[in-house]
Backbone atoms as SQL, in Angstrom:
CREATE TABLE atoms (id INTEGER PRIMARY KEY, chain TEXT, resi INTEGER, resn TEXT, atom TEXT, x REAL, y REAL, z REAL);
INSERT INTO atoms VALUES
  (1, 'A', 1, 'UNK', 'N', -2.324, 11.414, -15.271),
  (2, 'A', 1, 'UNK', 'CA', -2.829, 10.087, -15.166),
  (3, 'A', 1, 'UNK', 'C', -3.627, 9.728, -16.402),
  (4, 'A', 2, 'UNK', 'N', -3.444, 8.531, -16.916),
  (5, 'A', 2, 'UNK', 'CA', -4.156, 8.083, -18.102),
  (6, 'A', 2, 'UNK', 'C', -5.462, 7.398, -17.688),
  (7, 'A', 3, 'UNK', 'N', -6.433, 8.221, -17.314),
  (8, 'A', 3, 'UNK', 'CA', -7.721, 7.694, -16.845),
  (9, 'A', 3, 'UNK', 'C', -8.438, 6.949, -17.956),
  (10, 'A', 4, 'UNK', 'N', -8.115, 7.226, -19.214),
  (11, 'A', 4, 'UNK', 'CA', -8.765, 6.541, -20.331),
  (12, 'A', 4, 'UNK', 'C', -8.466, 5.053, -20.325),
  (13, 'A', 5, 'UNK', 'N', -7.397, 4.649, -19.664),
  (14, 'A', 5, 'UNK', 'CA', -7.046, 3.231, -19.591),
  (15, 'A', 5, 'UNK', 'C', -7.988, 2.472, -18.659),
  (16, 'A', 6, 'UNK', 'N', -8.807, 3.187, -17.892),
  (17, 'A', 6, 'UNK', 'CA', -9.726, 2.565, -16.946),
  (18, 'A', 6, 'UNK', 'C', -11.164, 2.794, -17.367),
  (19, 'A', 7, 'UNK', 'N', -12.013, 1.831, -17.014),
  (20, 'A', 7, 'UNK', 'CA', -13.442, 2.040, -17.223),
  (21, 'A', 7, 'UNK', 'C', -13.926, 3.068, -16.202),
  (22, 'A', 8, 'UNK', 'N', -15.151, 3.526, -16.356),
  (23, 'A', 8, 'UNK', 'CA', -15.707, 4.503, -15.425),
  (24, 'A', 8, 'UNK', 'C', -15.728, 3.928, -14.007),
  (25, 'A', 9, 'UNK', 'N', -16.161, 2.672, -13.860),
  (26, 'A', 9, 'UNK', 'CA', -16.208, 2.036, -12.541),
  (27, 'A', 9, 'UNK', 'C', -14.808, 1.857, -11.948),
  (28, 'A', 10, 'UNK', 'N', -13.850, 1.459, -12.800),
  (29, 'A', 10, 'UNK', 'CA', -12.480, 1.299, -12.322),
  (30, 'A', 10, 'UNK', 'C', -11.902, 2.635, -11.876),
  (31, 'A', 11, 'UNK', 'N', -12.158, 3.677, -12.633),
  (32, 'A', 11, 'UNK', 'CA', -11.653, 5.011, -12.291),
  (33, 'A', 11, 'UNK', 'C', -12.254, 5.488, -10.973),
  (34, 'A', 12, 'UNK', 'N', -13.546, 5.250, -10.773),
  (35, 'A', 12, 'UNK', 'CA', -14.199, 5.643, -9.523),
  (36, 'A', 12, 'UNK', 'C', -13.607, 4.860, -8.352),
  (37, 'A', 13, 'UNK', 'N', -13.393, 3.568, -8.541),
  (38, 'A', 13, 'UNK', 'CA', -12.792, 2.742, -7.491),
  (39, 'A', 13, 'UNK', 'C', -11.369, 3.176, -7.177),
  (40, 'A', 14, 'UNK', 'N', -10.609, 3.501, -8.207),
  (41, 'A', 14, 'UNK', 'CA', -9.241, 3.969, -8.006),
  (42, 'A', 14, 'UNK', 'C', -9.236, 5.277, -7.220),
  (43, 'A', 15, 'UNK', 'N', -10.121, 6.172, -7.563),
  (44, 'A', 15, 'UNK', 'CA', -10.197, 7.459, -6.859),
  (45, 'A', 15, 'UNK', 'C', -10.565, 7.246, -5.389),
  (46, 'A', 16, 'UNK', 'N', -11.540, 6.367, -5.121),
  (47, 'A', 16, 'UNK', 'CA', -11.922, 6.071, -3.723),
  (48, 'A', 16, 'UNK', 'C', -10.754, 5.464, -2.959),
  (49, 'A', 17, 'UNK', 'N', -10.090, 4.481, -3.590),
  (50, 'A', 17, 'UNK', 'CA', -8.974, 3.818, -2.931),
  (51, 'A', 17, 'UNK', 'C', -7.827, 4.789, -2.672),
  (52, 'A', 18, 'UNK', 'N', -7.552, 5.661, -3.642),
  (53, 'A', 18, 'UNK', 'CA', -6.469, 6.624, -3.461),
  (54, 'A', 18, 'UNK', 'C', -6.773, 7.565, -2.301),
  (55, 'A', 19, 'UNK', 'N', -8.001, 7.991, -2.180),
  (56, 'A', 19, 'UNK', 'CA', -8.386, 8.863, -1.064),
  (57, 'A', 19, 'UNK', 'C', -8.184, 8.154, 0.271),
  (58, 'A', 20, 'UNK', 'N', -8.650, 6.906, 0.369),
  (59, 'A', 20, 'UNK', 'CA', -8.478, 6.128, 1.608),
  (60, 'A', 20, 'UNK', 'C', -7.009, 5.953, 1.947),
  (61, 'A', 21, 'UNK', 'N', -6.235, 5.582, 0.947),
  (62, 'A', 21, 'UNK', 'CA', -4.816, 5.307, 1.167),
  (63, 'A', 21, 'UNK', 'C', -4.081, 6.580, 1.576),
  (64, 'A', 22, 'UNK', 'N', -4.295, 7.670, 0.859),
  (65, 'A', 22, 'UNK', 'CA', -3.618, 8.927, 1.218),
  (66, 'A', 22, 'UNK', 'C', -3.986, 9.383, 2.627),
  (67, 'A', 23, 'UNK', 'N', -5.229, 9.149, 3.037),
  (68, 'A', 23, 'UNK', 'CA', -5.696, 9.610, 4.342),
  (69, 'A', 23, 'UNK', 'C', -5.157, 8.742, 5.494),
  (70, 'A', 24, 'UNK', 'N', -5.021, 7.439, 5.286),
  (71, 'A', 24, 'UNK', 'CA', -4.760, 6.541, 6.418),
  (72, 'A', 24, 'UNK', 'C', -3.483, 5.716, 6.351),
  (73, 'A', 25, 'UNK', 'N', -2.791, 5.728, 5.222),
  (74, 'A', 25, 'UNK', 'CA', -1.668, 4.803, 5.061),
  (75, 'A', 25, 'UNK', 'C', -0.595, 4.952, 6.133),
  (76, 'A', 26, 'UNK', 'N', -0.091, 6.166, 6.343),
  (77, 'A', 26, 'UNK', 'CA', 1.048, 6.342, 7.249),
  (78, 'A', 26, 'UNK', 'C', 0.668, 6.089, 8.705),
  (79, 'A', 27, 'UNK', 'N', -0.546, 6.435, 9.078),
  (80, 'A', 27, 'UNK', 'CA', -1.011, 6.157, 10.434),
  (81, 'A', 27, 'UNK', 'C', -1.090, 4.641, 10.660),
  (82, 'A', 28, 'UNK', 'N', -1.625, 3.926, 9.682),
  (83, 'A', 28, 'UNK', 'CA', -1.731, 2.470, 9.790),
  (84, 'A', 28, 'UNK', 'C', -0.349, 1.834, 9.778),
  (85, 'A', 29, 'UNK', 'N', 0.524, 2.290, 8.899),
  (86, 'A', 29, 'UNK', 'CA', 1.865, 1.713, 8.826),
  (87, 'A', 29, 'UNK', 'C', 2.640, 1.971, 10.113),
  (88, 'A', 30, 'UNK', 'N', 2.460, 3.134, 10.703),
  (89, 'A', 30, 'UNK', 'CA', 3.139, 3.437, 11.972),
  (90, 'A', 30, 'UNK', 'C', 2.761, 2.387, 13.031),
  (91, 'A', 31, 'UNK', 'N', 1.473, 2.017, 13.088),
  (92, 'A', 31, 'UNK', 'CA', 1.023, 0.992, 14.036),
  (93, 'A', 31, 'UNK', 'C', 1.591, -0.377, 13.694),
  (94, 'A', 32, 'UNK', 'N', 1.767, -0.658, 12.407),
  (95, 'A', 32, 'UNK', 'CA', 2.158, -1.990, 11.948),
  (96, 'A', 32, 'UNK', 'C', 3.664, -2.194, 11.851),
  (97, 'A', 33, 'UNK', 'N', 4.424, -1.124, 11.817),
  (98, 'A', 33, 'UNK', 'CA', 5.842, -1.226, 11.460),
  (99, 'A', 33, 'UNK', 'C', 6.619, -2.214, 12.338),
  (100, 'A', 34, 'UNK', 'N', 6.283, -2.324, 13.607),
  (101, 'A', 34, 'UNK', 'CA', 7.028, -3.231, 14.477),
  (102, 'A', 34, 'UNK', 'C', 6.541, -4.672, 14.386),
  (103, 'A', 35, 'UNK', 'N', 5.312, -4.888, 13.907),
  (104, 'A', 35, 'UNK', 'CA', 4.787, -6.247, 13.876),
  (105, 'A', 35, 'UNK', 'C', 4.576, -6.799, 12.473),
  (106, 'A', 36, 'UNK', 'N', 4.816, -5.993, 11.467),
  (107, 'A', 36, 'UNK', 'CA', 4.593, -6.442, 10.089),
  (108, 'A', 36, 'UNK', 'C', 5.918, -6.514, 9.351),
  (109, 'A', 37, 'UNK', 'N', 6.358, -7.733, 9.021),
  (110, 'A', 37, 'UNK', 'CA', 7.658, -7.867, 8.360),
  (111, 'A', 37, 'UNK', 'C', 7.726, -7.238, 6.972),
  (112, 'A', 38, 'UNK', 'N', 6.600, -6.949, 6.361),
  (113, 'A', 38, 'UNK', 'CA', 6.588, -6.396, 5.003),
  (114, 'A', 38, 'UNK', 'C', 6.307, -4.899, 4.986),
  (115, 'A', 39, 'UNK', 'N', 6.647, -4.205, 6.053),
  (116, 'A', 39, 'UNK', 'CA', 6.370, -2.768, 6.127),
  (117, 'A', 39, 'UNK', 'C', 7.081, -2.007, 5.004),
  (118, 'A', 40, 'UNK', 'N', 8.320, -2.355, 4.727),
  (119, 'A', 40, 'UNK', 'CA', 9.063, -1.659, 3.662),
  (120, 'A', 40, 'UNK', 'C', 8.411, -1.898, 2.307),
  (121, 'A', 41, 'UNK', 'N', 7.951, -3.118, 2.061),
  (122, 'A', 41, 'UNK', 'CA', 7.289, -3.426, 0.805),
  (123, 'A', 41, 'UNK', 'C', 5.980, -2.654, 0.676),
  (124, 'A', 42, 'UNK', 'N', 5.252, -2.523, 1.788),
  (125, 'A', 42, 'UNK', 'CA', 4.000, -1.755, 1.766),
  (126, 'A', 42, 'UNK', 'C', 4.288, -0.292, 1.416),
  (127, 'A', 43, 'UNK', 'N', 5.332, 0.260, 2.012),
  (128, 'A', 43, 'UNK', 'CA', 5.690, 1.653, 1.727),
  (129, 'A', 43, 'UNK', 'C', 6.156, 1.807, 0.279),
  (130, 'A', 44, 'UNK', 'N', 6.916, 0.842, -0.232),
  (131, 'A', 44, 'UNK', 'CA', 7.358, 0.905, -1.639),
  (132, 'A', 44, 'UNK', 'C', 6.147, 0.835, -2.569),
  (133, 'A', 45, 'UNK', 'N', 5.171, 0.000, -2.233),
  (134, 'A', 45, 'UNK', 'CA', 3.949, -0.086, -3.041),
  (135, 'A', 45, 'UNK', 'C', 3.205, 1.243, -3.018),
  (136, 'A', 46, 'UNK', 'N', 3.196, 1.906, -1.858),
  (137, 'A', 46, 'UNK', 'CA', 2.558, 3.219, -1.739),
  (138, 'A', 46, 'UNK', 'C', 3.215, 4.209, -2.699),
  (139, 'A', 47, 'UNK', 'N', 4.541, 4.265, -2.665),
  (140, 'A', 47, 'UNK', 'CA', 5.242, 5.217, -3.532),
  (141, 'A', 47, 'UNK', 'C', 5.052, 4.864, -5.010),
  (142, 'A', 48, 'UNK', 'N', 5.024, 3.575, -5.342),
  (143, 'A', 48, 'UNK', 'CA', 4.789, 3.168, -6.735),
  (144, 'A', 48, 'UNK', 'C', 3.375, 3.520, -7.175),
  (145, 'A', 49, 'UNK', 'N', 2.407, 3.348, -6.270),
  (146, 'A', 49, 'UNK', 'CA', 1.009, 3.635, -6.612),
  (147, 'A', 49, 'UNK', 'C', 0.786, 5.113, -6.910),
  (148, 'A', 50, 'UNK', 'N', 1.572, 5.972, -6.300),
  (149, 'A', 50, 'UNK', 'CA', 1.404, 7.406, -6.497),
  (150, 'A', 50, 'UNK', 'C', 2.371, 7.993, -7.532),
  (151, 'A', 51, 'UNK', 'N', 3.194, 7.146, -8.119),
  (152, 'A', 51, 'UNK', 'CA', 4.165, 7.573, -9.122),
  (153, 'A', 51, 'UNK', 'C', 3.472, 7.660, -10.488),
  (154, 'A', 52, 'UNK', 'N', 3.534, 8.812, -11.113),
  (155, 'A', 52, 'UNK', 'CA', 2.878, 9.012, -12.414),
  (156, 'A', 52, 'UNK', 'C', 3.445, 8.107, -13.500),
  (157, 'A', 53, 'UNK', 'N', 4.655, 7.602, -13.298),
  (158, 'A', 53, 'UNK', 'CA', 5.259, 6.711, -14.298),
  (159, 'A', 53, 'UNK', 'C', 4.726, 5.289, -14.200),
  (160, 'A', 54, 'UNK', 'N', 4.062, 4.959, -13.109),
  (161, 'A', 54, 'UNK', 'CA', 3.482, 3.631, -12.941),
  (162, 'A', 54, 'UNK', 'C', 2.211, 3.551, -13.788),
  (163, 'A', 55, 'UNK', 'N', 2.054, 2.475, -14.564),
  (164, 'A', 55, 'UNK', 'CA', 0.837, 2.351, -15.385),
  (165, 'A', 55, 'UNK', 'C', -0.433, 2.454, -14.531),
  (166, 'A', 56, 'UNK', 'N', -1.457, 3.062, -15.083),
  (167, 'A', 56, 'UNK', 'CA', -2.680, 3.351, -14.343),
  (168, 'A', 56, 'UNK', 'C', -3.320, 2.074, -13.784),
  (169, 'A', 57, 'UNK', 'N', -3.373, 1.020, -14.564),
  (170, 'A', 57, 'UNK', 'CA', -3.984, -0.229, -14.060),
  (171, 'A', 57, 'UNK', 'C', -3.168, -0.802, -12.909),
  (172, 'A', 58, 'UNK', 'N', -1.867, -0.665, -12.953),
  (173, 'A', 58, 'UNK', 'CA', -1.010, -1.118, -11.848),
  (174, 'A', 58, 'UNK', 'C', -1.266, -0.243, -10.624),
  (175, 'A', 59, 'UNK', 'N', -1.378, 1.071, -10.838),
  (176, 'A', 59, 'UNK', 'CA', -1.713, 1.966, -9.732),
  (177, 'A', 59, 'UNK', 'C', -3.021, 1.534, -9.078),
  (178, 'A', 60, 'UNK', 'N', -4.019, 1.227, -9.902),
  (179, 'A', 60, 'UNK', 'CA', -5.326, 0.825, -9.372),
  (180, 'A', 60, 'UNK', 'C', -5.208, -0.439, -8.525),
  (181, 'A', 61, 'UNK', 'N', -4.431, -1.410, -8.985),
  (182, 'A', 61, 'UNK', 'CA', -4.243, -2.654, -8.220),
  (183, 'A', 61, 'UNK', 'C', -3.507, -2.382, -6.909),
  (184, 'A', 62, 'UNK', 'N', -2.460, -1.588, -6.971),
  (185, 'A', 62, 'UNK', 'CA', -1.710, -1.275, -5.755),
  (186, 'A', 62, 'UNK', 'C', -2.575, -0.496, -4.770),
  (187, 'A', 63, 'UNK', 'N', -3.341, 0.460, -5.264),
  (188, 'A', 63, 'UNK', 'CA', -4.207, 1.241, -4.376),
  (189, 'A', 63, 'UNK', 'C', -5.287, 0.364, -3.747),
  (190, 'A', 64, 'UNK', 'N', -5.830, -0.573, -4.499),
  (191, 'A', 64, 'UNK', 'CA', -6.826, -1.488, -3.934),
  (192, 'A', 64, 'UNK', 'C', -6.195, -2.340, -2.835),
  (193, 'A', 65, 'UNK', 'N', -4.983, -2.806, -3.070),
  (194, 'A', 65, 'UNK', 'CA', -4.271, -3.598, -2.065),
  (195, 'A', 65, 'UNK', 'C', -4.001, -2.763, -0.821),
  (196, 'A', 66, 'UNK', 'N', -3.514, -1.555, -1.011),
  (197, 'A', 66, 'UNK', 'CA', -3.208, -0.686, 0.128),
  (198, 'A', 66, 'UNK', 'C', -4.477, -0.236, 0.845),
  (199, 'A', 67, 'UNK', 'N', -5.580, -0.086, 0.115),
  (200, 'A', 67, 'UNK', 'CA', -6.853, 0.259, 0.766),
  (201, 'A', 67, 'UNK', 'C', -7.279, -0.865, 1.696),
  (202, 'A', 68, 'UNK', 'N', -7.062, -2.116, 1.297),
  (203, 'A', 68, 'UNK', 'CA', -7.356, -3.254, 2.173),
  (204, 'A', 68, 'UNK', 'C', -6.503, -3.154, 3.442),
  (205, 'A', 69, 'UNK', 'N', -5.260, -2.746, 3.271),
  (206, 'A', 69, 'UNK', 'CA', -4.339, -2.599, 4.404),
  (207, 'A', 69, 'UNK', 'C', -4.818, -1.532, 5.385),
  (208, 'A', 70, 'UNK', 'N', -5.327, -0.419, 4.890),
  (209, 'A', 70, 'UNK', 'CA', -5.688, 0.687, 5.789),
  (210, 'A', 70, 'UNK', 'C', -7.099, 0.576, 6.366),
  (211, 'A', 71, 'UNK', 'N', -7.965, -0.214, 5.744),
  (212, 'A', 71, 'UNK', 'CA', -9.323, -0.369, 6.266),
  (213, 'A', 71, 'UNK', 'C', -9.272, -1.300, 7.479),
  (214, 'A', 72, 'UNK', 'N', -9.728, -0.834, 8.629),
  (215, 'A', 72, 'UNK', 'CA', -9.597, -1.633, 9.849),
  (216, 'A', 72, 'UNK', 'C', -10.467, -2.885, 9.879),
  (217, 'A', 73, 'UNK', 'N', -11.555, -2.921, 9.147),
  (218, 'A', 73, 'UNK', 'CA', -12.435, -4.088, 9.153),
  (219, 'A', 73, 'UNK', 'C', -12.037, -5.016, 8.013),
  (220, 'A', 74, 'UNK', 'N', -11.197, -6.001, 8.323),
  (221, 'A', 74, 'UNK', 'CA', -10.813, -6.964, 7.305),
  (222, 'A', 74, 'UNK', 'C', -10.872, -8.370, 7.901),
  (223, 'A', 75, 'UNK', 'N', -10.340, -9.345, 7.197),
  (224, 'A', 75, 'UNK', 'CA', -10.486, -10.749, 7.597),
  (225, 'A', 75, 'UNK', 'C', -9.964, -11.024, 9.005),
  (226, 'A', 76, 'UNK', 'N', -8.810, -10.484, 9.340),
  (227, 'A', 76, 'UNK', 'CA', -8.243, -10.641, 10.683),
  (228, 'A', 76, 'UNK', 'C', -8.074, -9.234, 11.250),
  (229, 'A', 77, 'UNK', 'N', -8.778, -8.904, 12.327),
  (230, 'A', 77, 'UNK', 'CA', -8.684, -7.541, 12.869),
  (231, 'A', 77, 'UNK', 'C', -7.238, -7.146, 13.181),
  (232, 'A', 78, 'UNK', 'N', -6.858, -5.946, 12.730),
  (233, 'A', 78, 'UNK', 'CA', -5.487, -5.476, 12.877),
  (234, 'A', 78, 'UNK', 'C', -5.091, -5.230, 14.332),
  (235, 'A', 79, 'UNK', 'N', -6.062, -5.124, 15.220),
  (236, 'A', 79, 'UNK', 'CA', -5.732, -4.860, 16.616),
  (237, 'A', 79, 'UNK', 'C', -5.259, -6.107, 17.361),
  (238, 'A', 80, 'UNK', 'N', -5.411, -7.295, 16.760),
  (239, 'A', 80, 'UNK', 'CA', -4.935, -8.512, 17.412),
  (240, 'A', 80, 'UNK', 'C', -3.410, -8.548, 17.378),
  (241, 'A', 81, 'UNK', 'N', -2.778, -8.751, 18.527),
  (242, 'A', 81, 'UNK', 'CA', -1.319, -8.784, 18.532),
  (243, 'A', 81, 'UNK', 'C', -0.787, -9.939, 17.686),
  (244, 'A', 82, 'UNK', 'N', 0.326, -9.734, 17.067),
  (245, 'A', 82, 'UNK', 'CA', 1.082, -10.687, 16.251),
  (246, 'A', 82, 'UNK', 'C', 0.364, -11.069, 14.957),
  (247, 'A', 83, 'UNK', 'N', -0.890, -11.532, 15.022),
  (248, 'A', 83, 'UNK', 'CA', -1.557, -12.016, 13.807),
  (249, 'A', 83, 'UNK', 'C', -2.403, -10.963, 13.111),
  (250, 'A', 84, 'UNK', 'N', -2.550, -9.807, 13.691),
  (251, 'A', 84, 'UNK', 'CA', -3.457, -8.789, 13.152),
  (252, 'A', 84, 'UNK', 'C', -3.155, -8.346, 11.743),
  (253, 'A', 85, 'UNK', 'N', -1.892, -8.305, 11.361),
  (254, 'A', 85, 'UNK', 'CA', -1.541, -7.837, 10.021),
  (255, 'A', 85, 'UNK', 'C', -1.158, -8.983, 9.084),
  (256, 'A', 86, 'UNK', 'N', -1.376, -10.244, 9.494),
  (257, 'A', 86, 'UNK', 'CA', -0.982, -11.363, 8.637),
  (258, 'A', 86, 'UNK', 'C', -1.789, -11.411, 7.344),
  (259, 'A', 87, 'UNK', 'N', -3.093, -11.148, 7.415),
  (260, 'A', 87, 'UNK', 'CA', -3.890, -11.151, 6.181),
  (261, 'A', 87, 'UNK', 'C', -3.479, -9.994, 5.272),
  (262, 'A', 88, 'UNK', 'N', -3.196, -8.852, 5.872),
  (263, 'A', 88, 'UNK', 'CA', -2.738, -7.699, 5.080),
  (264, 'A', 88, 'UNK', 'C', -1.427, -8.036, 4.378),
  (265, 'A', 89, 'UNK', 'N', -0.522, -8.686, 5.096),
  (266, 'A', 89, 'UNK', 'CA', 0.772, -9.059, 4.516),
  (267, 'A', 89, 'UNK', 'C', 0.586, -10.059, 3.383),
  (268, 'A', 90, 'UNK', 'N', -0.339, -10.999, 3.540),
  (269, 'A', 90, 'UNK', 'CA', -0.585, -11.997, 2.491),
  (270, 'A', 90, 'UNK', 'C', -1.135, -11.341, 1.227),
  (271, 'A', 91, 'UNK', 'N', -2.081, -10.427, 1.386),
  (272, 'A', 91, 'UNK', 'CA', -2.653, -9.721, 0.233),
  (273, 'A', 91, 'UNK', 'C', -1.568, -8.871, -0.430),
  (274, 'A', 92, 'UNK', 'N', -0.775, -8.179, 0.379),
  (275, 'A', 92, 'UNK', 'CA', 0.302, -7.352, -0.154),
  (276, 'A', 92, 'UNK', 'C', 1.325, -8.198, -0.904),
  (277, 'A', 93, 'UNK', 'N', 1.713, -9.343, -0.330),
  (278, 'A', 93, 'UNK', 'CA', 2.696, -10.207, -0.971),
  (279, 'A', 93, 'UNK', 'C', 2.189, -10.694, -2.329),
  (280, 'A', 94, 'UNK', 'N', 0.927, -11.071, -2.410),
  (281, 'A', 94, 'UNK', 'CA', 0.362, -11.523, -3.687),
  (282, 'A', 94, 'UNK', 'C', 0.396, -10.405, -4.729),
  (283, 'A', 95, 'UNK', 'N', 0.008, -9.217, -4.321),
  (284, 'A', 95, 'UNK', 'CA', 0.018, -8.083, -5.255),
  (285, 'A', 95, 'UNK', 'C', 1.441, -7.759, -5.701),
  (286, 'A', 96, 'UNK', 'N', 2.379, -7.787, -4.762),
  (287, 'A', 96, 'UNK', 'CA', 3.759, -7.469, -5.112),
  (288, 'A', 96, 'UNK', 'C', 4.341, -8.488, -6.081),
  (289, 'A', 97, 'UNK', 'N', 3.996, -9.736, -5.905),
  (290, 'A', 97, 'UNK', 'CA', 4.493, -10.762, -6.840),
  (291, 'A', 97, 'UNK', 'C', 3.992, -10.492, -8.251),
  (292, 'A', 98, 'UNK', 'N', 2.742, -10.067, -8.373),
  (293, 'A', 98, 'UNK', 'CA', 2.176, -9.803, -9.697),
  (294, 'A', 98, 'UNK', 'C', 2.710, -8.508, -10.303),
  (295, 'A', 99, 'UNK', 'N', 3.020, -7.540, -9.465),
  (296, 'A', 99, 'UNK', 'CA', 3.313, -6.196, -9.957),
  (297, 'A', 99, 'UNK', 'C', 4.744, -5.742, -9.685),
  (298, 'A', 100, 'UNK', 'N', 5.608, -6.652, -9.268),
  (299, 'A', 100, 'UNK', 'CA', 6.955, -6.282, -8.808),
  (300, 'A', 100, 'UNK', 'C', 7.779, -5.530, -9.841),
  (301, 'A', 101, 'UNK', 'N', 7.566, -5.787, -11.105),
  (302, 'A', 101, 'UNK', 'CA', 8.360, -5.106, -12.128),
  (303, 'A', 101, 'UNK', 'C', 8.075, -3.604, -12.192),
  (304, 'A', 102, 'UNK', 'N', 6.970, -3.186, -11.586),
  (305, 'A', 102, 'UNK', 'CA', 6.598, -1.771, -11.610),
  (306, 'A', 102, 'UNK', 'C', 7.025, -1.022, -10.341),
  (307, 'A', 103, 'UNK', 'N', 7.557, -1.755, -9.393),
  (308, 'A', 103, 'UNK', 'CA', 8.037, -1.105, -8.167),
  (309, 'A', 103, 'UNK', 'C', 9.540, -0.946, -8.330),
  (310, 'A', 104, 'UNK', 'N', 9.954, 0.279, -8.521),
  (311, 'A', 104, 'UNK', 'CA', 11.332, 0.597, -8.907),
  (312, 'A', 104, 'UNK', 'C', 12.240, 0.786, -7.695),
  (313, 'A', 105, 'UNK', 'N', 13.550, 0.743, -7.919),
  (314, 'A', 105, 'UNK', 'CA', 14.493, 0.949, -6.809),
  (315, 'A', 105, 'UNK', 'C', 14.254, 2.251, -6.046),
  (316, 'A', 106, 'UNK', 'N', 13.871, 3.318, -6.744),
  (317, 'A', 106, 'UNK', 'CA', 13.632, 4.592, -6.040),
  (318, 'A', 106, 'UNK', 'C', 12.417, 4.499, -5.115),
  (319, 'A', 107, 'UNK', 'N', 11.453, 3.637, -5.432),
  (320, 'A', 107, 'UNK', 'CA', 10.313, 3.438, -4.533),
  (321, 'A', 107, 'UNK', 'C', 10.787, 2.760, -3.246),
  (322, 'A', 108, 'UNK', 'N', 11.671, 1.773, -3.392),
  (323, 'A', 108, 'UNK', 'CA', 12.211, 1.090, -2.205),
  (324, 'A', 108, 'UNK', 'C', 13.100, 2.021, -1.380),
  (325, 'A', 109, 'UNK', 'N', 13.866, 2.870, -2.047),
  (326, 'A', 109, 'UNK', 'CA', 14.708, 3.827, -1.323),
  (327, 'A', 109, 'UNK', 'C', 13.840, 4.802, -0.521),
  (328, 'A', 110, 'UNK', 'N', 12.807, 5.332, -1.146),
  (329, 'A', 110, 'UNK', 'CA', 11.884, 6.223, -0.433),
  (330, 'A', 110, 'UNK', 'C', 11.208, 5.484, 0.717),
  (331, 'A', 111, 'UNK', 'N', 10.885, 4.221, 0.506),
  (332, 'A', 111, 'UNK', 'CA', 10.249, 3.415, 1.557),
  (333, 'A', 111, 'UNK', 'C', 11.189, 3.225, 2.744),
  (334, 'A', 112, 'UNK', 'N', 12.455, 2.898, 2.468),
  (335, 'A', 112, 'UNK', 'CA', 13.439, 2.717, 3.564),
  (336, 'A', 112, 'UNK', 'C', 13.576, 3.994, 4.383),
  (337, 'A', 113, 'UNK', 'N', 13.653, 5.125, 3.693),
  (338, 'A', 113, 'UNK', 'CA', 13.767, 6.409, 4.396),
  (339, 'A', 113, 'UNK', 'C', 12.525, 6.681, 5.247),
  (340, 'A', 114, 'UNK', 'N', 11.355, 6.405, 4.696),
  (341, 'A', 114, 'UNK', 'CA', 10.103, 6.638, 5.440),
  (342, 'A', 114, 'UNK', 'C', 10.005, 5.705, 6.645),
  (343, 'A', 115, 'UNK', 'N', 10.378, 4.450, 6.477),
  (344, 'A', 115, 'UNK', 'CA', 10.326, 3.476, 7.584),
  (345, 'A', 115, 'UNK', 'C', 11.309, 3.895, 8.669),
  (346, 'A', 116, 'UNK', 'N', 12.494, 4.321, 8.279),
  (347, 'A', 116, 'UNK', 'CA', 13.467, 4.803, 9.268),
  (348, 'A', 116, 'UNK', 'C', 12.894, 5.967, 10.070),
  (349, 'A', 117, 'UNK', 'N', 12.221, 6.891, 9.391),
  (350, 'A', 117, 'UNK', 'CA', 11.594, 8.026, 10.088),
  (351, 'A', 117, 'UNK', 'C', 10.498, 7.549, 11.044),
  (352, 'A', 118, 'UNK', 'N', 9.685, 6.588, 10.599),
  (353, 'A', 118, 'UNK', 'CA', 8.619, 6.066, 11.460),
  (354, 'A', 118, 'UNK', 'C', 9.193, 5.412, 12.712),
  (355, 'A', 119, 'UNK', 'N', 10.302, 4.732, 12.559),
  (356, 'A', 119, 'UNK', 'CA', 10.905, 4.028, 13.697),
  (357, 'A', 119, 'UNK', 'C', 11.595, 4.976, 14.661),
  (358, 'A', 120, 'UNK', 'N', 12.063, 6.117, 14.181),
  (359, 'A', 120, 'UNK', 'CA', 12.791, 7.035, 15.049),
  (360, 'A', 120, 'UNK', 'C', 11.942, 8.158, 15.605),
  (361, 'A', 121, 'UNK', 'N', 10.847, 8.510, 14.892),
  (362, 'A', 121, 'UNK', 'CA', 9.955, 9.568, 15.374),
  (363, 'A', 121, 'UNK', 'C', 8.954, 8.985, 16.373),
  (364, 'A', 122, 'UNK', 'N', 8.732, 9.678, 17.467),
  (365, 'A', 122, 'UNK', 'CA', 7.773, 9.172, 18.456),
  (366, 'A', 122, 'UNK', 'C', 6.348, 9.229, 17.960);
C-alpha cells in the first residue's frame, strides 16, 4: 500500500475504516442482500477497496463509504424494513459514480460469486 499518498490523518482514518469494514461487511451485507438493490455493487466496492492495484486514495474513499454501510447508527436506521438501507444505497451510488473506473470486472465477478453464496447459504 502506498501510504505516502495519504496524510497522517487520512491514513489513520483509512486504517480505522478498513478494520470496521473487514469486521462487519459480510454480516451487514447478508442482512441487506434481500432488501438492498445495490448489494452486488457494495460487494464489488469491497473487493476494489481491498485490491492492492486500486489507488490508495480510492481505497480510502471506498472504505469510508463501506464503513458508513456497516455502522448501524446512520441517517436511516438499517433495521427499518424496506427503507433501512436507502441512505446506504444513496451514499454507495454516489461513491460508485465517482470511482467507477477503479472497480474492475474481476471485482464484479467476485461480488456476484459472494452474493450467490450469501443467498444460498443459510
